[in-house]
PyMOL Python script that loads the backbone (N, CA, C, O; Angstrom):
from pymol import cmd

cmd.read_pdbstr("""\
ATOM      1  N   MET A   1     -12.967-123.638 -10.971  1.00  0.00           N
ATOM      2  CA  MET A   1     -13.302-124.966 -10.339  1.00  0.00           C
ATOM      3  C   MET A   1     -13.416-124.952  -8.894  1.00  0.00           C
ATOM      4  O   MET A   1     -13.234-123.889  -8.300  1.00  0.00           O
ATOM      5  N   ALA A   2     -13.698-126.019  -8.260  1.00  0.00           N
ATOM      6  CA  ALA A   2     -13.793-126.072  -6.858  1.00  0.00           C
ATOM      7  C   ALA A   2     -12.453-125.915  -6.193  1.00  0.00           C
ATOM      8  O   ALA A   2     -11.437-126.451  -6.636  1.00  0.00           O
ATOM      9  N   GLY A   3     -12.484-125.173  -5.130  1.00  0.00           N
ATOM     10  CA  GLY A   3     -11.220-124.894  -4.409  1.00  0.00           C
ATOM     11  C   GLY A   3     -11.454-124.457  -2.907  1.00  0.00           C
ATOM     12  O   GLY A   3     -12.587-124.530  -2.430  1.00  0.00           O
ATOM     13  N   GLY A   4     -10.558-124.077  -2.284  1.00  0.00           N
ATOM     14  CA  GLY A   4     -10.734-123.588  -0.800  1.00  0.00           C
ATOM     15  C   GLY A   4     -11.286-124.696   0.048  1.00  0.00           C
ATOM     16  O   GLY A   4     -10.657-125.728   0.280  1.00  0.00           O
ATOM     17  N   TRP A   5     -12.432-124.450   0.479  1.00  0.00           N
ATOM     18  CA  TRP A   5     -13.091-125.488   1.356  1.00  0.00           C
ATOM     19  C   TRP A   5     -13.919-126.597   0.713  1.00  0.00           C
ATOM     20  O   TRP A   5     -14.651-127.324   1.385  1.00  0.00           O
ATOM     21  N   ALA A   6     -13.775-126.707  -0.672  1.00  0.00           N
ATOM     22  CA  ALA A   6     -14.472-127.618  -1.244  1.00  0.00           C
ATOM     23  C   ALA A   6     -14.035-129.083  -0.879  1.00  0.00           C
ATOM     24  O   ALA A   6     -12.853-129.388  -0.715  1.00  0.00           O
ATOM     25  N   LYS A   7     -15.021-129.915  -0.771  1.00  0.00           N
ATOM     26  CA  LYS A   7     -14.617-131.316  -0.436  1.00  0.00           C
ATOM     27  C   LYS A   7     -13.946-132.067  -1.659  1.00  0.00           C
ATOM     28  O   LYS A   7     -14.036-131.599  -2.794  1.00  0.00           O
ATOM     29  N   ASP A   8     -13.309-133.178  -1.406  1.00  0.00           N
ATOM     30  CA  ASP A   8     -12.474-133.801  -2.322  1.00  0.00           C
ATOM     31  C   ASP A   8     -13.446-134.356  -3.333  1.00  0.00           C
ATOM     32  O   ASP A   8     -14.526-134.812  -2.959  1.00  0.00           O
ATOM     33  N   GLY A   9     -13.081-134.330  -4.652  1.00  0.00           N
ATOM     34  CA  GLY A   9     -13.865-134.799  -5.648  1.00  0.00           C
ATOM     35  C   GLY A   9     -14.932-133.866  -6.088  1.00  0.00           C
ATOM     36  O   GLY A   9     -15.783-134.296  -6.866  1.00  0.00           O
ATOM     37  N   ALA A  10     -14.981-132.673  -5.688  1.00  0.00           N
ATOM     38  CA  ALA A  10     -15.961-131.564  -5.980  1.00  0.00           C
ATOM     39  C   ALA A  10     -15.844-131.319  -7.535  1.00  0.00           C
ATOM     40  O   ALA A  10     -16.864-131.223  -8.217  1.00  0.00           O
ATOM     41  N   VAL A  11     -14.741-131.233  -8.012  1.00  0.00           N
ATOM     42  CA  VAL A  11     -14.519-130.954  -9.398  1.00  0.00           C
ATOM     43  C   VAL A  11     -15.178-132.016 -10.234  1.00  0.00           C
ATOM     44  O   VAL A  11     -15.996-131.734 -11.111  1.00  0.00           O
ATOM     45  N   SER A  12     -14.816-133.210  -9.953  1.00  0.00           N
ATOM     46  CA  SER A  12     -15.365-134.307 -10.713  1.00  0.00           C
ATOM     47  C   SER A  12     -16.864-134.343 -10.690  1.00  0.00           C
ATOM     48  O   SER A  12     -17.501-134.630 -11.704  1.00  0.00           O
ATOM     49  N   GLU A  13     -17.461-134.042  -9.491  1.00  0.00           N
ATOM     50  CA  GLU A  13     -18.857-133.979  -9.380  1.00  0.00           C
ATOM     51  C   GLU A  13     -19.483-132.953 -10.100  1.00  0.00           C
ATOM     52  O   GLU A  13     -20.617-133.161 -10.532  1.00  0.00           O
ATOM     53  N   GLN A  14     -18.877-131.779 -10.317  1.00  0.00           N
ATOM     54  CA  GLN A  14     -19.377-130.586 -11.197  1.00  0.00           C
ATOM     55  C   GLN A  14     -19.258-131.027 -12.567  1.00  0.00           C
ATOM     56  O   GLN A  14     -20.149-130.704 -13.353  1.00  0.00           O
ATOM     57  N   ILE A  15     -18.220-131.762 -12.987  1.00  0.00           N
ATOM     58  CA  ILE A  15     -18.200-132.221 -14.376  1.00  0.00           C
ATOM     59  C   ILE A  15     -19.236-133.149 -14.645  1.00  0.00           C
ATOM     60  O   ILE A  15     -19.897-132.987 -15.671  1.00  0.00           O
ATOM     61  N   GLU A  16     -19.497-134.160 -13.835  1.00  0.00           N
ATOM     62  CA  GLU A  16     -20.408-135.226 -14.052  1.00  0.00           C
ATOM     63  C   GLU A  16     -21.801-134.607 -14.096  1.00  0.00           C
ATOM     64  O   GLU A  16     -22.613-134.980 -14.942  1.00  0.00           O
ATOM     65  N   ALA A  17     -22.091-133.668 -13.198  1.00  0.00           N
ATOM     66  CA  ALA A  17     -23.462-133.091 -13.167  1.00  0.00           C
ATOM     67  C   ALA A  17     -23.750-132.365 -14.427  1.00  0.00           C
ATOM     68  O   ALA A  17     -24.868-132.378 -14.941  1.00  0.00           O
ATOM     69  N   SER A  18     -22.621-131.661 -14.975  1.00  0.00           N
ATOM     70  CA  SER A  18     -22.864-130.930 -16.384  1.00  0.00           C
ATOM     71  C   SER A  18     -23.025-131.917 -17.498  1.00  0.00           C
ATOM     72  O   SER A  18     -23.756-131.656 -18.454  1.00  0.00           O
ATOM     73  N   ILE A  19     -22.331-133.103 -17.400  1.00  0.00           N
ATOM     74  CA  ILE A  19     -22.503-134.016 -18.343  1.00  0.00           C
ATOM     75  C   ILE A  19     -23.944-134.723 -18.324  1.00  0.00           C
ATOM     76  O   ILE A  19     -24.585-134.969 -19.345  1.00  0.00           O
ATOM     77  N   ASN A  20     -24.337-134.996 -17.095  1.00  0.00           N
ATOM     78  CA  ASN A  20     -25.629-135.640 -17.011  1.00  0.00           C
ATOM     79  C   ASN A  20     -26.757-134.751 -17.368  1.00  0.00           C
ATOM     80  O   ASN A  20     -27.765-135.219 -17.896  1.00  0.00           O
ATOM     81  N   ASP A  21     -26.627-133.390 -17.084  1.00  0.00           N
ATOM     82  CA  ASP A  21     -27.617-132.420 -17.578  1.00  0.00           C
ATOM     83  C   ASP A  21     -27.709-132.478 -19.068  1.00  0.00           C
ATOM     84  O   ASP A  21     -28.820-132.583 -19.586  1.00  0.00           O
ATOM     85  N   GLU A  22     -26.665-132.420 -19.773  1.00  0.00           N
ATOM     86  CA  GLU A  22     -26.560-132.315 -21.222  1.00  0.00           C
ATOM     87  C   GLU A  22     -27.159-133.602 -21.780  1.00  0.00           C
ATOM     88  O   GLU A  22     -27.970-133.532 -22.703  1.00  0.00           O
ATOM     89  N   LEU A  23     -26.787-134.801 -21.248  1.00  0.00           N
ATOM     90  CA  LEU A  23     -27.274-136.082 -21.726  1.00  0.00           C
ATOM     91  C   LEU A  23     -28.788-136.097 -21.569  1.00  0.00           C
ATOM     92  O   LEU A  23     -29.478-136.548 -22.483  1.00  0.00           O
ATOM     93  N   ALA A  24     -29.353-135.610 -20.417  1.00  0.00           N
ATOM     94  CA  ALA A  24     -30.869-135.529 -20.294  1.00  0.00           C
ATOM     95  C   ALA A  24     -31.397-134.607 -21.187  1.00  0.00           C
ATOM     96  O   ALA A  24     -32.510-134.892 -21.632  1.00  0.00           O
ATOM     97  N   ARG A  25     -30.816-133.442 -21.611  1.00  0.00           N
ATOM     98  CA  ARG A  25     -31.379-132.518 -22.567  1.00  0.00           C
ATOM     99  C   ARG A  25     -31.392-133.259 -24.000  1.00  0.00           C
ATOM    100  O   ARG A  25     -32.390-133.171 -24.714  1.00  0.00           O
ATOM    101  N   LEU A  26     -30.358-133.925 -24.364  1.00  0.00           N
ATOM    102  CA  LEU A  26     -30.337-134.626 -25.599  1.00  0.00           C
ATOM    103  C   LEU A  26     -31.310-135.667 -25.812  1.00  0.00           C
ATOM    104  O   LEU A  26     -31.840-135.837 -26.910  1.00  0.00           O
ATOM    105  N   LYS A  27     -31.602-136.484 -24.628  1.00  0.00           N
ATOM    106  CA  LYS A  27     -32.518-137.574 -24.759  1.00  0.00           C
ATOM    107  C   LYS A  27     -33.945-136.939 -24.682  1.00  0.00           C
ATOM    108  O   LYS A  27     -34.877-137.618 -25.111  1.00  0.00           O
ATOM    109  N   ALA A  28     -34.165-135.852 -24.238  1.00  0.00           N
ATOM    110  CA  ALA A  28     -35.478-135.221 -24.240  1.00  0.00           C
ATOM    111  C   ALA A  28     -35.908-134.628 -25.608  1.00  0.00           C
ATOM    112  O   ALA A  28     -37.076-134.326 -25.852  1.00  0.00           O
ATOM    113  N   ARG A  29     -34.928-134.490 -26.445  1.00  0.00           N
ATOM    114  CA  ARG A  29     -35.246-133.906 -27.819  1.00  0.00           C
ATOM    115  C   ARG A  29     -36.133-135.008 -28.523  1.00  0.00           C
ATOM    116  O   ARG A  29     -36.088-136.225 -28.344  1.00  0.00           O
ATOM    117  N   LYS A  30     -36.951-134.285 -29.368  1.00  0.00           N
ATOM    118  CA  LYS A  30     -37.774-135.133 -30.049  1.00  0.00           C
ATOM    119  C   LYS A  30     -37.154-135.938 -31.195  1.00  0.00           C
ATOM    120  O   LYS A  30     -36.408-135.377 -31.999  1.00  0.00           O
ATOM    121  N   ALA A  31     -37.407-137.072 -31.276  1.00  0.00           N
ATOM    122  CA  ALA A  31     -36.873-137.942 -32.360  1.00  0.00           C
ATOM    123  C   ALA A  31     -37.807-138.089 -33.420  1.00  0.00           C
ATOM    124  O   ALA A  31     -38.987-138.237 -33.103  1.00  0.00           O
ATOM    125  N   PRO A  32     -37.448-138.073 -34.796  1.00  0.00           N
ATOM    126  CA  PRO A  32     -38.363-138.182 -35.820  1.00  0.00           C
ATOM    127  C   PRO A  32     -39.268-139.331 -35.733  1.00  0.00           C
ATOM    128  O   PRO A  32     -38.826-140.419 -35.364  1.00  0.00           O
ATOM    129  N   VAL A  33     -40.562-139.168 -36.059  1.00  0.00           N
ATOM    130  CA  VAL A  33     -41.589-140.350 -35.907  1.00  0.00           C
ATOM    131  C   VAL A  33     -42.293-140.388 -37.326  1.00  0.00           C
ATOM    132  O   VAL A  33     -42.229-139.510 -38.186  1.00  0.00           O
ATOM    133  N   GLY A  34     -42.895-141.446 -37.384  1.00  0.00           N
ATOM    134  CA  GLY A  34     -43.805-141.702 -38.595  1.00  0.00           C
ATOM    135  C   GLY A  34     -42.880-142.349 -39.733  1.00  0.00           C
ATOM    136  O   GLY A  34     -41.838-142.962 -39.502  1.00  0.00           O
ATOM    137  N   GLU A  35     -43.395-142.130 -40.911  1.00  0.00           N
ATOM    138  CA  GLU A  35     -42.772-142.814 -42.060  1.00  0.00           C
ATOM    139  C   GLU A  35     -41.617-141.818 -42.675  1.00  0.00           C
ATOM    140  O   GLU A  35     -41.780-140.602 -42.780  1.00  0.00           O
ATOM    141  N   SER A  36     -40.524-142.460 -43.032  1.00  0.00           N
ATOM    142  CA  SER A  36     -39.509-141.673 -43.565  1.00  0.00           C
ATOM    143  C   SER A  36     -39.877-141.172 -44.974  1.00  0.00           C
ATOM    144  O   SER A  36     -40.631-141.795 -45.720  1.00  0.00           O
ATOM    145  N   ARG A  37     -39.298-140.022 -45.277  1.00  0.00           N
ATOM    146  CA  ARG A  37     -39.501-139.481 -46.566  1.00  0.00           C
ATOM    147  C   ARG A  37     -38.494-140.105 -47.575  1.00  0.00           C
ATOM    148  O   ARG A  37     -37.392-140.479 -47.173  1.00  0.00           O
ATOM    149  N   THR A  38     -38.836-140.217 -48.804  1.00  0.00           N
ATOM    150  CA  THR A  38     -38.047-140.751 -49.797  1.00  0.00           C
ATOM    151  C   THR A  38     -37.082-139.694 -50.448  1.00  0.00           C
ATOM    152  O   THR A  38     -36.012-139.982 -50.984  1.00  0.00           O
ATOM    153  N   HIS A  39     -37.594-138.459 -50.331  1.00  0.00           N
ATOM    154  CA  HIS A  39     -36.820-137.330 -50.837  1.00  0.00           C
ATOM    155  C   HIS A  39     -36.834-136.238 -49.681  1.00  0.00           C
ATOM    156  O   HIS A  39     -37.816-136.109 -48.950  1.00  0.00           O
ATOM    157  N   CYS A  40     -35.719-135.478 -49.560  1.00  0.00           N
ATOM    158  CA  CYS A  40     -35.393-134.435 -48.546  1.00  0.00           C
ATOM    159  C   CYS A  40     -36.594-133.476 -48.562  1.00  0.00           C
ATOM    160  O   CYS A  40     -37.178-133.221 -49.615  1.00  0.00           O
ATOM    161  N   ALA A  41     -36.915-133.006 -47.508  1.00  0.00           N
ATOM    162  CA  ALA A  41     -38.024-131.991 -47.316  1.00  0.00           C
ATOM    163  C   ALA A  41     -37.430-130.626 -47.675  1.00  0.00           C
ATOM    164  O   ALA A  41     -38.207-129.710 -47.944  1.00  0.00           O
ATOM    165  N   GLU A  42     -36.154-130.433 -47.698  1.00  0.00           N
ATOM    166  CA  GLU A  42     -35.545-129.082 -47.990  1.00  0.00           C
ATOM    167  C   GLU A  42     -35.076-128.970 -49.480  1.00  0.00           C
ATOM    168  O   GLU A  42     -35.408-128.028 -50.200  1.00  0.00           O
ATOM    169  N   CYS A  43     -34.334-129.933 -49.856  1.00  0.00           N
ATOM    170  CA  CYS A  43     -33.720-129.833 -51.232  1.00  0.00           C
ATOM    171  C   CYS A  43     -34.319-130.795 -52.267  1.00  0.00           C
ATOM    172  O   CYS A  43     -33.978-130.735 -53.449  1.00  0.00           O
ATOM    173  N   GLU A  44     -35.177-131.643 -51.831  1.00  0.00           N
ATOM    174  CA  GLU A  44     -35.793-132.666 -52.670  1.00  0.00           C
ATOM    175  C   GLU A  44     -34.834-133.768 -53.237  1.00  0.00           C
ATOM    176  O   GLU A  44     -35.217-134.483 -54.163  1.00  0.00           O
ATOM    177  N   GLU A  45     -33.740-133.890 -52.751  1.00  0.00           N
ATOM    178  CA  GLU A  45     -32.686-134.921 -53.216  1.00  0.00           C
ATOM    179  C   GLU A  45     -33.254-136.280 -52.533  1.00  0.00           C
ATOM    180  O   GLU A  45     -33.908-136.309 -51.490  1.00  0.00           O
ATOM    181  N   PRO A  46     -32.913-137.303 -53.251  1.00  0.00           N
ATOM    182  CA  PRO A  46     -33.359-138.657 -52.699  1.00  0.00           C
ATOM    183  C   PRO A  46     -32.561-139.030 -51.406  1.00  0.00           C
ATOM    184  O   PRO A  46     -31.341-138.874 -51.370  1.00  0.00           O
ATOM    185  N   ILE A  47     -33.231-139.497 -50.401  1.00  0.00           N
ATOM    186  CA  ILE A  47     -32.723-139.953 -49.168  1.00  0.00           C
ATOM    187  C   ILE A  47     -32.383-141.405 -49.358  1.00  0.00           C
ATOM    188  O   ILE A  47     -33.270-142.150 -49.775  1.00  0.00           O
ATOM    189  N   PRO A  48     -31.108-141.915 -49.076  1.00  0.00           N
ATOM    190  CA  PRO A  48     -30.793-143.236 -49.357  1.00  0.00           C
ATOM    191  C   PRO A  48     -31.587-144.100 -48.431  1.00  0.00           C
ATOM    192  O   PRO A  48     -32.023-143.702 -47.351  1.00  0.00           O
ATOM    193  N   GLN A  49     -31.750-145.311 -48.914  1.00  0.00           N
ATOM    194  CA  GLN A  49     -32.644-146.325 -48.246  1.00  0.00           C
ATOM    195  C   GLN A  49     -32.035-146.725 -46.960  1.00  0.00           C
ATOM    196  O   GLN A  49     -32.779-146.961 -46.009  1.00  0.00           O
ATOM    197  N   ALA A  50     -30.727-146.826 -46.838  1.00  0.00           N
ATOM    198  CA  ALA A  50     -30.026-147.163 -45.475  1.00  0.00           C
ATOM    199  C   ALA A  50     -30.261-146.188 -44.495  1.00  0.00           C
ATOM    200  O   ALA A  50     -30.448-146.564 -43.338  1.00  0.00           O
ATOM    201  N   ARG A  51     -30.285-144.808 -44.817  1.00  0.00           N
ATOM    202  CA  ARG A  51     -30.580-143.799 -44.041  1.00  0.00           C
ATOM    203  C   ARG A  51     -32.057-143.890 -43.483  1.00  0.00           C
ATOM    204  O   ARG A  51     -32.324-143.699 -42.296  1.00  0.00           O
ATOM    205  N   ARG A  52     -32.868-144.159 -44.328  1.00  0.00           N
ATOM    206  CA  ARG A  52     -34.302-144.161 -43.968  1.00  0.00           C
ATOM    207  C   ARG A  52     -34.556-145.405 -42.986  1.00  0.00           C
ATOM    208  O   ARG A  52     -35.354-145.328 -42.052  1.00  0.00           O
ATOM    209  N   GLU A  53     -33.817-146.547 -43.274  1.00  0.00           N
ATOM    210  CA  GLU A  53     -34.022-147.655 -42.304  1.00  0.00           C
ATOM    211  C   GLU A  53     -33.267-147.409 -40.964  1.00  0.00           C
ATOM    212  O   GLU A  53     -33.737-147.927 -39.952  1.00  0.00           O
ATOM    213  N   ALA A  54     -32.106-146.641 -40.873  1.00  0.00           N
ATOM    214  CA  ALA A  54     -31.469-146.415 -39.693  1.00  0.00           C
ATOM    215  C   ALA A  54     -32.206-145.434 -38.778  1.00  0.00           C
ATOM    216  O   ALA A  54     -32.200-145.536 -37.551  1.00  0.00           O
ATOM    217  N   LEU A  55     -32.840-144.479 -39.463  1.00  0.00           N
ATOM    218  CA  LEU A  55     -33.581-143.419 -38.684  1.00  0.00           C
ATOM    219  C   LEU A  55     -35.023-143.342 -39.203  1.00  0.00           C
ATOM    220  O   LEU A  55     -35.349-142.585 -40.118  1.00  0.00           O
ATOM    221  N   PRO A  56     -35.874-144.172 -38.566  1.00  0.00           N
ATOM    222  CA  PRO A  56     -37.231-144.077 -38.969  1.00  0.00           C
ATOM    223  C   PRO A  56     -37.825-142.686 -38.748  1.00  0.00           C
ATOM    224  O   PRO A  56     -37.600-142.047 -37.720  1.00  0.00           O
ATOM    225  N   GLY A  57     -38.607-142.230 -39.766  1.00  0.00           N
ATOM    226  CA  GLY A  57     -39.187-140.853 -39.674  1.00  0.00           C
ATOM    227  C   GLY A  57     -38.215-139.818 -40.118  1.00  0.00           C
ATOM    228  O   GLY A  57     -38.438-138.660 -39.765  1.00  0.00           O
ATOM    229  N   VAL A  58     -37.223-140.062 -40.805  1.00  0.00           N
ATOM    230  CA  VAL A  58     -36.181-139.063 -41.258  1.00  0.00           C
ATOM    231  C   VAL A  58     -36.756-138.218 -42.354  1.00  0.00           C
ATOM    232  O   VAL A  58     -37.331-138.741 -43.309  1.00  0.00           O
ATOM    233  N   LYS A  59     -36.616-136.945 -42.237  1.00  0.00           N
ATOM    234  CA  LYS A  59     -37.139-135.987 -43.221  1.00  0.00           C
ATOM    235  C   LYS A  59     -36.189-135.272 -44.114  1.00  0.00           C
ATOM    236  O   LYS A  59     -36.513-134.769 -45.189  1.00  0.00           O
ATOM    237  N   LEU A  60     -34.824-135.257 -43.528  1.00  0.00           N
ATOM    238  CA  LEU A  60     -33.776-134.555 -44.304  1.00  0.00           C
ATOM    239  C   LEU A  60     -32.627-135.327 -44.786  1.00  0.00           C
ATOM    240  O   LEU A  60     -32.245-136.274 -44.098  1.00  0.00           O
ATOM    241  N   CYS A  61     -32.061-135.059 -45.822  1.00  0.00           N
ATOM    242  CA  CYS A  61     -30.823-135.647 -46.295  1.00  0.00           C
ATOM    243  C   CYS A  61     -29.685-135.265 -45.454  1.00  0.00           C
ATOM    244  O   CYS A  61     -29.759-134.287 -44.711  1.00  0.00           O
ATOM    245  N   ILE A  62     -28.623-136.003 -45.540  1.00  0.00           N
ATOM    246  CA  ILE A  62     -27.439-135.711 -44.645  1.00  0.00           C
ATOM    247  C   ILE A  62     -26.871-134.323 -44.896  1.00  0.00           C
ATOM    248  O   ILE A  62     -26.469-133.631 -43.960  1.00  0.00           O
ATOM    249  N   ASP A  63     -26.840-133.926 -46.131  1.00  0.00           N
ATOM    250  CA  ASP A  63     -26.201-132.472 -46.283  1.00  0.00           C
ATOM    251  C   ASP A  63     -27.192-131.459 -45.661  1.00  0.00           C
ATOM    252  O   ASP A  63     -26.688-130.503 -45.071  1.00  0.00           O
ATOM    253  N   CYS A  64     -28.414-131.542 -45.714  1.00  0.00           N
ATOM    254  CA  CYS A  64     -29.233-130.580 -45.104  1.00  0.00           C
ATOM    255  C   CYS A  64     -29.140-130.588 -43.528  1.00  0.00           C
ATOM    256  O   CYS A  64     -29.126-129.573 -42.832  1.00  0.00           O
ATOM    257  N   VAL A  65     -29.083-131.826 -43.096  1.00  0.00           N
ATOM    258  CA  VAL A  65     -28.943-131.938 -41.634  1.00  0.00           C
ATOM    259  C   VAL A  65     -27.558-131.316 -41.147  1.00  0.00           C
ATOM    260  O   VAL A  65     -27.454-130.669 -40.105  1.00  0.00           O
ATOM    261  N   ASN A  66     -26.544-131.576 -41.989  1.00  0.00           N
ATOM    262  CA  ASN A  66     -25.220-130.953 -41.576  1.00  0.00           C
ATOM    263  C   ASN A  66     -25.231-129.462 -41.676  1.00  0.00           C
ATOM    264  O   ASN A  66     -24.609-128.779 -40.863  1.00  0.00           O
ATOM    265  N   GLU A  67     -25.934-128.932 -42.668  1.00  0.00           N
ATOM    266  CA  GLU A  67     -26.033-127.452 -42.943  1.00  0.00           C
ATOM    267  C   GLU A  67     -26.805-126.836 -41.747  1.00  0.00           C
ATOM    268  O   GLU A  67     -26.410-125.788 -41.237  1.00  0.00           O
ATOM    269  N   ARG A  68     -27.911-127.491 -41.300  1.00  0.00           N
ATOM    270  CA  ARG A  68     -28.737-127.014 -40.229  1.00  0.00           C
ATOM    271  C   ARG A  68     -27.910-127.077 -38.910  1.00  0.00           C
ATOM    272  O   ARG A  68     -27.977-126.120 -38.139  1.00  0.00           O
ATOM    273  N   ASP A  69     -27.113-128.182 -38.604  1.00  0.00           N
ATOM    274  CA  ASP A  69     -26.375-128.292 -37.421  1.00  0.00           C
ATOM    275  C   ASP A  69     -25.215-127.280 -37.387  1.00  0.00           C
ATOM    276  O   ASP A  69     -24.818-126.854 -36.303  1.00  0.00           O
ATOM    277  N   ALA A  70     -24.648-126.875 -38.578  1.00  0.00           N
ATOM    278  CA  ALA A  70     -23.606-125.913 -38.642  1.00  0.00           C
ATOM    279  C   ALA A  70     -24.170-124.593 -38.126  1.00  0.00           C
ATOM    280  O   ALA A  70     -23.414-123.798 -37.567  1.00  0.00           O
ATOM    281  N   GLN A  71     -25.421-124.335 -38.284  1.00  0.00           N
ATOM    282  CA  GLN A  71     -26.094-123.055 -37.872  1.00  0.00           C
ATOM    283  C   GLN A  71     -26.501-123.056 -36.426  1.00  0.00           C
ATOM    284  O   GLN A  71     -27.025-122.049 -35.949  1.00  0.00           O
ATOM    285  N   PHE A  72     -26.287-124.137 -35.700  1.00  0.00           N
ATOM    286  CA  PHE A  72     -26.562-124.336 -34.295  1.00  0.00           C
ATOM    287  C   PHE A  72     -25.872-123.242 -33.514  1.00  0.00           C
ATOM    288  O   PHE A  72     -24.675-123.049 -33.729  1.00  0.00           O
ATOM    289  N   LYS A  73     -26.522-122.508 -32.623  1.00  0.00           N
ATOM    290  CA  LYS A  73     -25.967-121.569 -31.691  1.00  0.00           C
ATOM    291  C   LYS A  73     -25.935-122.078 -30.345  1.00  0.00           C
ATOM    292  O   LYS A  73     -26.979-122.450 -29.809  1.00  0.00           O
ATOM    293  N   ALA A  74     -24.725-122.130 -29.698  1.00  0.00           N
ATOM    294  CA  ALA A  74     -24.465-122.622 -28.411  1.00  0.00           C
ATOM    295  C   ALA A  74     -25.462-121.813 -27.374  1.00  0.00           C
ATOM    296  O   ALA A  74     -25.625-120.594 -27.438  1.00  0.00           O
ATOM    297  N   ARG A  75     -26.022-122.559 -26.536  1.00  0.00           N
ATOM    298  CA  ARG A  75     -26.870-121.897 -25.496  1.00  0.00           C
ATOM    299  C   ARG A  75     -25.981-121.588 -24.239  1.00  0.00           C
ATOM    300  O   ARG A  75     -24.938-122.223 -24.082  1.00  0.00           O
ATOM    301  N   GLY A  76     -26.324-120.736 -23.442  1.00  0.00           N
ATOM    302  CA  GLY A  76     -25.665-120.358 -22.238  1.00  0.00           C
ATOM    303  C   GLY A  76     -25.806-121.668 -21.294  1.00  0.00           C
ATOM    304  O   GLY A  76     -26.866-122.294 -21.297  1.00  0.00           O
ATOM    305  N   GLY A  77     -24.778-122.041 -20.533  1.00  0.00           N
ATOM    306  CA  GLY A  77     -24.856-123.158 -19.663  1.00  0.00           C
ATOM    307  C   GLY A  77     -25.083-122.600 -18.250  1.00  0.00           C
ATOM    308  O   GLY A  77     -25.288-121.395 -18.099  1.00  0.00           O
ATOM    309  N   ILE A  78     -25.052-123.424 -17.246  1.00  0.00           N
ATOM    310  CA  ILE A  78     -25.107-123.132 -15.903  1.00  0.00           C
ATOM    311  C   ILE A  78     -23.786-122.986 -15.368  1.00  0.00           C
ATOM    312  O   ILE A  78     -22.967-123.885 -15.560  1.00  0.00           O
ATOM    313  N   ASN A  79     -23.469-121.908 -14.688  1.00  0.00           N
ATOM    314  CA  ASN A  79     -22.213-121.778 -14.025  1.00  0.00           C
ATOM    315  C   ASN A  79     -22.290-122.454 -12.639  1.00  0.00           C
ATOM    316  O   ASN A  79     -22.918-121.944 -11.712  1.00  0.00           O
ATOM    317  N   ARG A  80     -21.665-123.553 -12.541  1.00  0.00           N
ATOM    318  CA  ARG A  80     -21.730-124.352 -11.239  1.00  0.00           C
ATOM    319  C   ARG A  80     -20.665-123.879 -10.381  1.00  0.00           C
ATOM    320  O   ARG A  80     -20.619-124.292  -9.223  1.00  0.00           O
ATOM    321  N   ARG A  81     -19.750-123.008 -10.841  1.00  0.00           N
ATOM    322  CA  ARG A  81     -18.617-122.551 -10.055  1.00  0.00           C
ATOM    323  C   ARG A  81     -19.062-121.571  -8.951  1.00  0.00           C
ATOM    324  O   ARG A  81     -18.533-121.609  -7.840  1.00  0.00           O
ATOM    325  N   GLY A  82     -20.045-120.688  -9.263  1.00  0.00           N
ATOM    326  CA  GLY A  82     -20.478-119.668  -8.295  1.00  0.00           C
ATOM    327  C   GLY A  82     -19.289-118.842  -7.884  1.00  0.00           C
ATOM    328  O   GLY A  82     -19.173-118.537  -6.698  1.00  0.00           O
ATOM    329  N   SER A  83     -18.333-118.429  -8.832  1.00  0.00           N
ATOM    330  CA  SER A  83     -17.265-117.527  -8.555  1.00  0.00           C
ATOM    331  C   SER A  83     -17.736-116.091  -8.296  1.00  0.00           C
ATOM    332  O   SER A  83     -18.837-115.753  -8.730  1.00  0.00           O
ATOM    333  N   LYS A  84     -17.029-115.290  -7.666  1.00  0.00           N
ATOM    334  CA  LYS A  84     -17.401-113.867  -7.422  1.00  0.00           C
ATOM    335  C   LYS A  84     -17.648-113.242  -8.797  1.00  0.00           C
ATOM    336  O   LYS A  84     -18.633-112.515  -8.928  1.00  0.00           O
ATOM    337  N   ASP A  85     -16.819-113.471  -9.847  1.00  0.00           N
ATOM    338  CA  ASP A  85     -17.081-112.781 -11.113  1.00  0.00           C
ATOM    339  C   ASP A  85     -18.398-113.112 -11.697  1.00  0.00           C
ATOM    340  O   ASP A  85     -19.068-112.246 -12.261  1.00  0.00           O
ATOM    341  N   SER A  86     -18.831-114.468 -11.568  1.00  0.00           N
ATOM    342  CA  SER A  86     -20.072-114.739 -12.261  1.00  0.00           C
ATOM    343  C   SER A  86     -21.326-114.114 -11.384  1.00  0.00           C
ATOM    344  O   SER A  86     -22.415-113.857 -11.897  1.00  0.00           O
ATOM    345  N   GLN A  87     -21.062-113.937 -10.190  1.00  0.00           N
ATOM    346  CA  GLN A  87     -22.098-113.257  -9.215  1.00  0.00           C
ATOM    347  C   GLN A  87     -22.419-111.784  -9.615  1.00  0.00           C
ATOM    348  O   GLN A  87     -23.513-111.236  -9.486  1.00  0.00           O
ATOM    349  N   LEU A  88     -21.283-111.239 -10.121  1.00  0.00           N
ATOM    350  CA  LEU A  88     -21.501-109.735 -10.321  1.00  0.00           C
ATOM    351  C   LEU A  88     -22.103-109.407 -11.674  1.00  0.00           C
ATOM    352  O   LEU A  88     -22.425-108.248 -11.936  1.00  0.00           O
ATOM    353  N   LYS A  89     -22.260-110.383 -12.527  1.00  0.00           N
ATOM    354  CA  LYS A  89     -22.877-110.132 -13.877  1.00  0.00           C
ATOM    355  C   LYS A  89     -24.335-109.885 -13.825  1.00  0.00           C
ATOM    356  O   LYS A  89     -24.961-109.666 -14.862  1.00  0.00           O
TER     357      LYS A  89
END
""", "prot")
cmd.dss("prot")
cmd.show_as("cartoon", "prot")
cmd.util.cbc("prot")
cmd.orient("prot")
């Protein structure tokens, strides 16, 4: 984290910048569009009407979405610290 000659509040600014970057990335993700499917595109199980109304353009059931999200691999973030260790890599 910020230290040494860093100005007051530098740590908070780093945290806020990271949060804002992630929020912008999430907002930029494509949302489903079009008509919702009545059955899941992966497993063919029926998609409940409430889910189709809540998420227009939904294509997957909750179980398939959860399974896909569990396979998510974290991506490398930006090192805002600029420590010597990070410079050497």
